[in-house]
Steps between C-alpha positions, in 0.01 A plus 500: 500500500317782321196401300502521121246782518756720673793442263629806314426344160135442593465848647648651184261301282205627701623856472545466125139380467366770731691785334417375148131496591514851643676627189254337259207632703637852472575546871848605392433709188724514197812708570477477879831455680526197730769471766603224736451728801152616399376149416660354812295741710184444295517120498664453842784282372877541497677674213694197370200300366352829373816564299497148359132530404557838330793356306281212384226736383758713320625186327141427394473849353240642738752734664784717373823540697571863593875569473492719811325229703167326522262386231226658290178332380539442130261651248405284201384629165246310295786410265675333794190291565449407134869406467480281812195317364675451165813368670290263711342373180842437347619319811182291531524421130851370558381304804224315314732432205749347743212304655405356163860413421579355843176317582585143591175339614128564471479502879698825509202675340237349728491785755501766228209329325299497823565870545385573145154371583492704823629826350155610381293792618166406653194677368345709650825665603551575870792661680568172683482298181727743321756478782498120474544525124804726539660262748453196275623700202813598692567138599447381143763740366754408765451133423576576135820672609596189696451280192781694329744336747710819502564661841662813343196555279266443797689765700479752217126444468454551873703821479311658208166410658577718803464812283146639544250340259757273330391174668257258331245557778505879454149498359234754578152446643311764311205437271361148516434458129855601414655274763284211384618532142871548579497219753347270236774589252766449769360158589509393135858619472592303811363183340682571173833556678468172693405314181804642322730394786347152503550468123860627531417805287741744656476778242119496512495499883740798507287705258184422698659604829618830358154574363346396831703760693339777295167437670649670806583808298154520344332467839723765653452740211124470554536544877726805473238667282242445773545727807290271719709195403841663517433628853464136615824371347778413745804682367308762301644773722846415365406561137586843368271677257767528232530237228878517475770375732654741741856609430748323725614697804 
């Protein structure tokens, strides 16, 4: 019997991860045409899993389907990014409101409370410490989504967070003083959101979560103004210089 590692589903998942990483790193620049045949030769895999992976990435919004065949790497405007962050804030706001309304026991909050204390940025800031902070922050947000007890909402949050810079962990390691201050504000907002859920204050939790998402926008606005910072951002190559959405093709 074939091992799980060789199943088509697993191979497709690996290709999705590999291709997404290449796209975000700029190895396939915005507008480049990707074909099953070309990628099959490049990655030394058959065309079927390549096609499935490309379809997945198109569904995520990283690729556009070309009517005549193949796919093209999507170009995002800054408005696209800001809209995605705003939508994520709306969805997370709904998630924490659901969490406050649907919380049944104090034990349900135990893991989230532990993560609150861990989601702090160590001073002095190091690259390794910042990476750990981002991972804990990502886990904290996903645990909040789980508290909503809404699989459809969880799926929508996962989908919007695949757009470059929309995810809660899309923070930027730039200037230490700035990161220290924004991380402190984020940590305080984390605590306030958990307190609101615990006290069954759904409206307050929702407002806090929406405000919390705007930290991502402020960080990115600062990073995009800094050439040194923007060059280090995974996905920056996909952002067009214009501030308006492209017309549909």
